[in-house]
PAMI-721902 format. One line per field, with one value per residue (C-alpha): residue in three letters; residue number from 0; z, x, y. Coordinates in Angstrom, 3 decimals, padded with zeros to 6 digits, always signed. Each point is the difference from the previous one (the first is absolute). Layout:
// residues N
type: c(Ala, ...)
seq: c(NUM, ...)
Z: c(Z, ...)
X: c(X, ...)
Y: c(Y, ...)
END
This chain:
// residues 260
type: c(Unk, Unk, Unk, Unk, Unk, Unk, Unk, Unk, Unk, Unk, Unk, Unk, Unk, Unk, Unk, Unk, Unk, Unk, Unk, Unk, Unk, Unk, Unk, Unk, Unk, Unk, Unk, Unk, Unk, Unk, Unk, Unk, Unk, Unk, Unk, Unk, Unk, Unk, Unk, Unk, Unk, Unk, Unk, Unk, Unk, Unk, Unk, Unk, Unk, Unk, Unk, Unk, Unk, Unk, Unk, Unk, Unk, Unk, Unk, Unk, Unk, Unk, Unk, Unk, Unk, Unk, Unk, Unk, Unk, Unk, Unk, Unk, Unk, Unk, Unk, Unk, Unk, Unk, Unk, Unk, Unk, Unk, Unk, Unk, Unk, Unk, Unk, Unk, Unk, Unk, Unk, Unk, Unk, Unk, Unk, Unk, Unk, Unk, Unk, Unk, Unk, Unk, Unk, Unk, Unk, Unk, Unk, Unk, Unk, Unk, Unk, Unk, Unk, Unk, Unk, Unk, Unk, Unk, Unk, Unk, Unk, Unk, Unk, Unk, Unk, Unk, Unk, Unk, Unk, Unk, Unk, Unk, Unk, Unk, Unk, Unk, Unk, Unk, Unk, Unk, Unk, Unk, Unk, Unk, Unk, Unk, Unk, Unk, Unk, Unk, Unk, Unk, Unk, Unk, Unk, Unk, Unk, Unk, Unk, Unk, Unk, Unk, Unk, Unk, Unk, Unk, Unk, Unk, Unk, Unk, Unk, Unk, Unk, Unk, Unk, Unk, Unk, Unk, Unk, Unk, Unk, Unk, Unk, Unk, Unk, Unk, Unk, Unk, Unk, Unk, Unk, Unk, Unk, Unk, Unk, Unk, Unk, Unk, Unk, Unk, Unk, Unk, Unk, Unk, Unk, Unk, Unk, Unk, Unk, Unk, Unk, Unk, Unk, Unk, Unk, Unk, Unk, Unk, Unk, Unk, Unk, Unk, Unk, Unk, Unk, Unk, Unk, Unk, Unk, Unk, Unk, Unk, Unk, Unk, Unk, Unk, Unk, Unk, Unk, Unk, Unk, Unk, Unk, Unk, Unk, Unk, Unk, Unk, Unk, Unk, Unk, Unk, Unk, Unk, Unk, Unk, Unk, Unk, Unk, Unk)
seq: c(0, 1, 2, 3, 4, 5, 6, 7, 8, 9, 10, 11, 12, 13, 14, 15, 16, 17, 18, 19, 20, 21, 22, 23, 24, 25, 26, 27, 28, 29, 30, 31, 32, 33, 34, 35, 36, 37, 38, 39, 40, 41, 42, 43, 44, 45, 46, 47, 48, 49, 50, 51, 52, 53, 54, 55, 56, 57, 58, 59, 60, 61, 62, 63, 64, 65, 66, 67, 68, 69, 70, 71, 72, 73, 74, 75, 76, 77, 78, 79, 80, 81, 82, 83, 84, 85, 86, 87, 88, 89, 90, 91, 92, 93, 94, 95, 96, 97, 98, 99, 100, 101, 102, 103, 104, 105, 106, 107, 108, 109, 110, 111, 112, 113, 114, 115, 116, 117, 118, 119, 120, 121, 122, 123, 124, 125, 126, 127, 128, 129, 130, 131, 132, 133, 134, 135, 136, 137, 138, 139, 140, 141, 142, 143, 144, 145, 146, 147, 148, 149, 150, 151, 152, 153, 154, 155, 156, 157, 158, 159, 160, 161, 162, 163, 164, 165, 166, 167, 168, 169, 170, 171, 172, 173, 174, 175, 176, 177, 178, 179, 180, 181, 182, 183, 184, 185, 186, 187, 188, 189, 190, 191, 192, 193, 194, 195, 196, 197, 198, 199, 200, 201, 202, 203, 204, 205, 206, 207, 208, 209, 210, 211, 212, 213, 214, 215, 216, 217, 218, 219, 220, 221, 222, 223, 224, 225, 226, 227, 228, 229, 230, 231, 232, 233, 234, 235, 236, 237, 238, 239, 240, 241, 242, 243, 244, 245, 246, 247, 248, 249, 250, 251, 252, 253, 254, 255, 256, 257, 258, 259)
Z: c(+000.000, +000.703, -003.518, -001.503, +001.031, +003.071, -001.012, -000.084, +002.955, +001.411, +002.114, +001.408, +001.047, +002.012, -000.912, +003.355, +001.626, -001.996, +000.734, -003.279, +000.527, -002.009, -003.044, +000.689, -003.617, -000.067, -003.462, +001.062, -001.250, -003.602, -001.447, -001.071, +002.618, +002.810, +002.787, +002.259, +002.950, +002.454, +002.446, +000.229, -001.321, -003.612, -001.353, +001.901, -001.760, -003.416, +000.568, +000.681, -003.215, -001.913, +001.275, -000.925, -003.241, +000.624, +002.278, +001.537, +001.242, +002.331, +002.048, +001.582, -001.029, +002.716, -000.670, -003.780, -000.209, +000.913, +003.503, +000.793, -000.317, -003.734, -000.331, +001.978, -002.456, -002.967, +001.376, -000.354, -003.740, -000.758, +001.476, -001.006, -003.654, +000.012, +000.537, -002.632, -002.672, +002.439, +000.609, -003.650, -000.500, +003.428, -000.329, +002.405, +001.066, +002.351, +002.499, +001.701, +002.596, +000.684, +002.361, -001.820, -003.371, -002.863, +002.390, -000.593, -000.927, -001.738, +002.032, -002.832, -002.290, +002.685, +000.293, -003.778, -000.245, +002.678, -002.056, -003.240, +001.427, +001.382, -003.542, +001.122, -002.662, +001.175, -001.341, +001.988, +002.883, +002.089, +002.585, +002.451, +002.587, +003.538, +002.854, +002.954, +000.513, -002.166, -001.445, -003.480, +000.496, +000.467, -003.738, -001.848, -003.210, +001.521, +000.778, -003.499, -001.534, +001.972, -000.647, -003.695, +000.280, +002.029, -002.663, -002.486, +001.786, -001.351, -003.202, -002.989, -001.862, +002.641, -001.392, +002.021, -001.122, -000.629, +001.678, -001.865, +000.114, +001.325, -001.349, -002.263, +001.110, +003.810, +000.605, +001.886, +000.121, +001.457, -002.953, -000.626, -002.703, -001.161, -002.251, -003.009, +001.040, +002.603, +001.844, +002.298, +002.969, +000.678, -003.318, -002.084, -002.688, -001.882, -001.571, -000.914, +000.588, -003.134, -000.316, -002.371, -000.018, +003.596, +001.289, +001.142, +000.281, +000.867, -002.690, +001.031, -002.047, +001.836, -000.770, +000.371, +002.163, +002.752, +003.561, +001.030, -003.129, +000.028, -001.999, +002.219, +003.107, -001.528, -000.894, +003.512, +002.205, -002.191, -001.866, +001.806, +003.611, -000.769, -001.901, +002.971, +002.334, -002.093, -000.235, +003.783, +000.435, -002.422, +001.671, +003.615, +001.209, -001.762, +001.512, +003.426, -000.453, -000.929, +003.203, +002.306, +000.713, +001.160, +002.254, +002.697, +000.397, +003.423, -000.675, +000.476, +002.955, +001.553, +002.733, +003.474, +000.421, -003.742, -002.107, -003.774)
X: c(+000.000, +002.926, +001.268, -003.097, +001.371, +000.285, -002.909, -002.533, -002.323, +000.288, -002.462, +000.231, -003.085, +000.404, -002.963, +000.152, -000.799, -003.246, -003.316, -000.778, -002.772, -000.798, -002.274, -003.547, -000.663, -003.261, +000.636, -001.637, +003.083, -000.248, -001.853, +002.387, +000.658, -001.530, +002.597, +000.265, -002.381, +002.464, +001.169, +003.754, +003.207, -000.198, -001.307, +002.741, +002.590, -001.617, -000.155, +003.755, +000.636, -002.236, +002.097, +003.285, +001.960, +001.879, -000.400, +002.389, -001.496, +002.216, -000.347, +002.201, -000.469, -001.773, -000.218, +000.346, -002.586, -000.465, -000.748, -003.710, -001.047, +000.739, -002.463, -002.627, +000.422, -000.269, -003.249, -001.554, +000.735, -003.742, -000.411, +003.472, -000.877, -002.238, +003.107, +002.168, -000.395, +001.269, +003.211, +000.850, +003.020, +001.596, +003.383, +000.709, +002.793, -000.232, +002.620, +000.223, +002.437, +000.521, +002.331, +001.053, +001.793, -002.296, -002.912, -002.218, -003.153, -002.624, +000.506, +001.337, -002.768, -002.603, +001.212, +000.059, -003.544, -001.046, +001.456, -001.561, -003.485, +000.187, +000.877, +003.256, +002.691, +002.435, +003.484, +002.184, +000.121, +002.797, +000.610, +002.894, +001.623, -000.520, -001.417, +001.211, -000.907, +002.282, +001.814, -001.027, +001.932, +003.324, +000.475, +000.728, -001.278, -003.472, +000.001, +001.155, -002.670, -002.867, +001.303, -000.016, -003.578, -000.951, +001.352, -002.099, -003.157, +000.572, +001.888, -002.305, +002.940, +000.556, -000.140, +000.027, +002.276, -002.174, +000.913, +000.379, -003.005, -002.502, -003.422, +000.508, -003.292, +000.038, +003.596, -001.070, +002.549, -002.670, -001.492, -002.312, +000.184, -003.148, +001.786, -000.257, +000.387, +001.916, -002.471, +000.640, -002.373, -000.131, -000.761, -000.973, +002.653, +000.758, +003.178, +001.799, +003.262, +002.131, +002.960, +002.785, +002.895, +001.051, -001.733, -003.566, -001.533, -003.339, -001.863, -003.019, -002.842, -001.294, -003.474, -001.195, -003.024, +001.910, -001.336, +001.761, -000.900, -002.843, -002.119, +000.897, -000.820, -003.324, -000.933, +000.683, -001.298, -002.714, -001.316, +000.794, -000.485, -003.166, -001.354, +000.738, -001.689, -003.182, +000.168, +000.167, -002.965, -002.056, +000.953, +000.419, -003.044, +001.283, +003.452, -001.588, -001.701, +003.327, +001.535, -002.814, +001.206, +003.356, -001.304, -001.088, +003.490, +001.315, +003.692, +000.975, +002.267, +001.220, +002.456, -001.559, -001.981, -000.423, -003.060, -000.439)
Y: c(+000.000, +002.336, -000.658, +001.636, +003.404, +002.184, +002.232, -002.824, -000.491, -003.521, -001.966, -003.529, -001.960, -003.189, -002.194, -001.754, +003.365, +000.232, -001.668, -001.784, -002.522, -003.114, +000.228, -001.242, -000.963, +001.984, +001.505, +003.291, +001.889, -001.285, +003.032, +002.807, +002.690, -002.076, -000.304, -003.010, +000.335, -001.559, +002.635, -000.321, +001.612, -001.214, +003.307, +001.860, -002.149, +000.506, +003.769, +000.072, -001.947, +002.424, +002.875, -001.684, +000.222, -003.261, -003.011, -002.531, -003.290, -002.013, -003.160, -002.648, -003.618, -001.991, -003.730, +000.392, +002.791, +003.675, +001.248, -000.406, +003.659, -000.170, -002.872, +001.915, +002.871, -002.382, -001.418, +003.466, +000.282, -000.078, +003.472, +001.205, -000.693, +003.088, +002.151, -001.680, +002.662, +002.626, -001.967, -000.712, +002.287, -000.294, -001.699, -002.828, -002.340, -002.974, -001.150, -003.395, -001.315, -003.697, -001.812, -003.176, +000.185, -001.006, -000.562, +003.021, -001.922, +002.120, +003.193, +002.149, -001.249, +000.783, +003.599, +000.370, -001.353, +002.523, +002.845, -001.259, -000.552, +003.544, +001.137, +001.595, +000.406, -002.671, +000.755, -002.411, -002.464, -001.445, -002.705, +000.324, -002.280, +001.261, -002.085, +002.059, +003.674, +002.193, -003.042, +001.067, +003.267, -001.788, -000.502, +003.289, -001.623, -000.204, +003.716, +000.918, -002.240, +001.535, +003.521, -000.784, -001.263, +003.072, +002.335, -001.925, +001.148, +003.519, -000.869, -000.654, -001.570, -002.703, -003.529, -003.198, -002.857, -003.106, -003.279, -003.284, -002.321, +002.526, +000.912, +003.023, +001.567, -000.172, -001.219, -003.104, -002.812, -002.299, -001.854, -002.969, -002.628, -001.822, -002.468, +002.273, +003.613, +001.946, +002.231, +002.946, -000.513, +003.736, +001.712, -003.036, +000.501, -003.229, -001.290, -003.179, -001.807, -000.092, -002.324, +000.975, -002.446, -000.533, +003.123, +000.561, +003.460, +001.555, +001.902, +002.078, +001.437, +003.090, +001.306, +003.572, -000.919, -001.808, +000.002, +003.233, +001.996, +002.521, -002.444, -002.944, +002.022, +001.098, -003.559, -001.232, +002.811, +001.509, -003.030, -003.253, +001.143, +001.966, -002.998, -002.265, +002.480, -000.015, -003.793, -000.232, +002.348, -002.109, -003.309, +001.049, -001.987, -003.114, +000.499, +000.354, -003.355, -001.589, +001.354, -001.087, -003.578, +001.358, +002.770, -002.456, -001.451, +000.964, -000.530, +003.663, +000.674, +003.263, +000.936, +000.211, +003.211, +000.567, -000.660, -000.222)
END
């Protein structure tokens, strides 16, 4: 953040200091300009992002994934989607720290997905070794790398160096293979494994309407979710009947003094 320039105003928000509650799956926030009715700090966070020109998302790796507050934020993407157009031109980088070499799980991908679902302009991401507090600062190369990324937040000419074997659309190096195609589980981009002599390489075929494009976002949030909401309204009595045999099961337990 310092590398963006001394004249820039800088703010840090620790998500664990905010009260961000779990999504209730009520779909009341689907219509445009209808905020989530849950009373917590989500709108405060979104207001700070609206006011920002650039955003840095950071999280340590906990058991192969991001710290839990990132997941709580992701679970509120239904309501955050209404703000996506306002975030479109805000540059973003993501930073991950992990303690064991080559054991970073999906943390970097999770942060990148967070940025992309929020429609931020993701320009780079990085994962750094550092289990103990401040350990990551011991290596001067780490500091130079993040300063370079920070300068990129305010440099329109900044270009990230792609990594071998990653999805060219969302940069995921976590891929699936269905026996025919290689599929990115995050953006849906497909490719294939091509063997030339003794070498095998991944070849992808990106499409313009991938999951994180404006069209892909419209299809999911505006079309699919609204269609499912109307389907539920039309079949809610039938669904209630399907649930009835299970409602009498008394297997639920709670800690002493608590009630469901």
